[in-house]
Each structure stands twice: as structure tokens, then as C-alpha cells.
C-alpha positions as CSV (number, residue, x, y, z in Angstrom):
1,M,0.1,-0.2,0.2
2,G,1.5,3.1,-1.5
3,N,0.1,7.0,-0.7
4,N,-1.6,7.1,-4.3
5,L,-4.7,8.2,-3.7
6,Y,-6.2,7.0,-6.8
7,E,-5.0,3.2,-6.1
8,A,-8.0,1.1,-4.9
9,V,-6.7,-1.0,-2.0
10,G,-7.9,-4.7,-2.2
11,Y,-7.1,-8.0,-1.4
12,G,-5.0,-10.4,-4.6
13,K,-2.9,-9.7,-7.0
14,H,-5.1,-7.7,-9.3
15,A,-7.6,-6.4,-6.6
16,G,-7.2,-3.0,-7.5
17,Q,-7.7,-3.2,-11.1
18,Q,-10.9,-5.2,-10.6
19,I,-12.6,-2.7,-8.8
20,E,-11.2,0.3,-11.2
21,R,-13.0,-2.0,-14.2
22,K,-16.3,-2.6,-12.5
23,V,-16.6,1.1,-11.2
24,A,-15.7,2.3,-14.6
25,E,-18.2,-0.2,-16.6
26,G,-21.0,0.7,-14.0
27,A,-20.1,4.6,-15.1
28,R,-19.8,3.9,-18.9
29,R,-23.2,1.8,-18.8
30,E,-24.9,4.7,-16.8
31,S,-23.5,7.6,-19.2
32,R,-24.5,5.8,-22.5
33,A,-27.9,4.8,-21.1
34,L,-28.6,8.5,-20.7
35,A,-27.4,9.7,-23.8
36,V,-29.1,7.1,-25.9
37,S,-32.1,7.2,-24.3
38,G,-32.6,10.6,-22.4
39,D,-33.9,8.0,-19.5
40,A,-33.6,9.7,-15.8
41,D,-30.8,8.8,-13.7
42,E,-31.3,7.5,-10.1
43,R,-32.9,10.9,-9.3
44,G,-34.9,11.6,-11.9
45,R,-32.9,13.8,-13.7
46,T,-31.9,13.6,-17.4
47,L,-28.6,13.8,-18.8
48,R,-29.6,17.7,-20.2
49,Q,-30.9,18.3,-16.7
50,I,-27.7,17.0,-15.0
51,V,-25.6,19.4,-17.3
52,E,-27.3,22.1,-16.6
53,S,-27.1,21.7,-13.0
54,I,-23.3,21.4,-13.1
55,E,-22.8,24.7,-15.3
56,R,-24.9,26.3,-13.2
57,S,-22.9,25.4,-10.2
58,F,-19.7,26.8,-12.0
59,D,-21.7,29.9,-12.7
60,D,-22.9,30.1,-8.7
61,A,-19.2,29.6,-7.6
62,E,-18.2,32.6,-9.8
63,A,-20.9,34.7,-8.8
64,L,-19.1,34.3,-4.9
65,T,-18.2,37.5,-3.2
66,Q,-16.7,38.2,0.2
67,Q,-20.0,39.7,1.2
68,S,-22.1,36.7,0.0
69,V,-20.4,33.9,1.7
70,R,-22.0,32.7,5.0
71,H,-21.0,30.1,7.2
72,P,-23.4,27.4,7.6
73,T,-23.8,27.2,11.4
74,D,-22.4,30.2,12.7
75,P,-23.8,33.7,10.8
76,S,-21.5,35.8,13.3
77,L,-18.3,34.0,11.2
78,T,-17.5,36.7,7.9
79,A,-15.1,35.7,5.0
80,V,-11.7,37.3,4.9
81,S,-11.2,36.4,1.6
82,V,-12.7,34.4,-1.6
83,L,-10.5,32.4,-3.7
84,P,-11.2,30.8,-7.1
85,V,-10.2,27.0,-6.5
86,L,-11.5,25.2,-9.9
87,P,-11.1,25.6,-12.7
88,D,-7.9,27.4,-13.0
89,A,-7.3,28.0,-16.9
90,D,-3.8,28.8,-16.0
91,C,-2.8,25.6,-14.2
92,W,-5.0,23.4,-16.0
93,P,-2.1,22.1,-18.6
94,N,0.4,21.7,-16.1
95,V,1.5,18.0,-15.5
96,Y,2.6,16.9,-11.7
97,V,4.6,14.1,-10.6
98,Q,4.6,12.7,-7.1
99,C,7.7,11.1,-6.7
100,G,10.1,9.9,-3.6
101,F,13.7,9.6,-3.4
102,D,15.8,7.2,-1.6
103,F,18.3,9.7,-0.4
104,D,18.3,13.3,0.0
105,P,19.0,14.8,-3.3
106,A,19.9,18.0,-1.8
107,R,22.8,16.5,0.1
108,E,26.3,16.0,-1.5
109,S,27.6,12.3,-1.4
110,R,30.3,12.1,0.6
111,S,32.3,10.2,-1.9
112,G,31.9,13.2,-4.4
113,L,30.0,11.1,-6.6
114,S,26.5,11.2,-7.7
115,P,24.0,9.2,-5.1
116,H,23.0,7.0,-8.2
117,I,26.3,6.0,-8.5
118,S,28.2,3.2,-6.3
119,P,32.1,4.0,-6.2
120,P,33.8,0.5,-7.7
């Protein structure tokens, strides 16, 4: 088990792949059924209504101001600032990689060689 948030955890050699495959197949089946037949989802919404709801949520988030934000349980609390989170068009094309090192890459090797090269 690692710190990969997207890795399914299970038992057996290919348990994670099986779980991902089942989830993907279910989502694919549901979206195909909505697109082809226009049937409603489990909450009674059509594909068009779902898309409109998602687009409306982005419009609502964009319209937020510091004065309009209210705490859900304590009205005496006020926002200090409102920051846009998603979608960030400037950072959207960036690709991030999380990796770990077996050694501290900022620390120089005692032998003077690169850390990945062992002395003879």
C-alpha cells in the first residue's frame, strides 16, 4: 500500500484493477443509457438536466463575493477572502508528478559521486 490516492486497495494480485474496471463499466453503462435513451438517473434527472445543473454550479461559484459567503452554522463568522479554486485555466495544462527519493537529493554524497552511482 502506498500514498497514491487513486490506487484501489484490495486483496489479491489484481484486486485494484478489478475494482477500477467495475466502477468504470458502471459509469460507462450509466452514461451510455442516459445519452442514448434520455432516461432519467436514479434521482429522476435527464442528462440535459444534469449538465445544466453542473454548469449552473460553476456560475454560482463564480458569482461568490466576500460579502455573499455565509458560514453554514455560525452567521457571526465572515469571510476574510474568497479565492477561486476550480477550474484554474492557467494551471489546467500543468502535469504534476509525485515521487520519492531513497536519498536526500539536496545533500552531497561523501564520495563526491552522484548518489545514484556507487563507488567501485
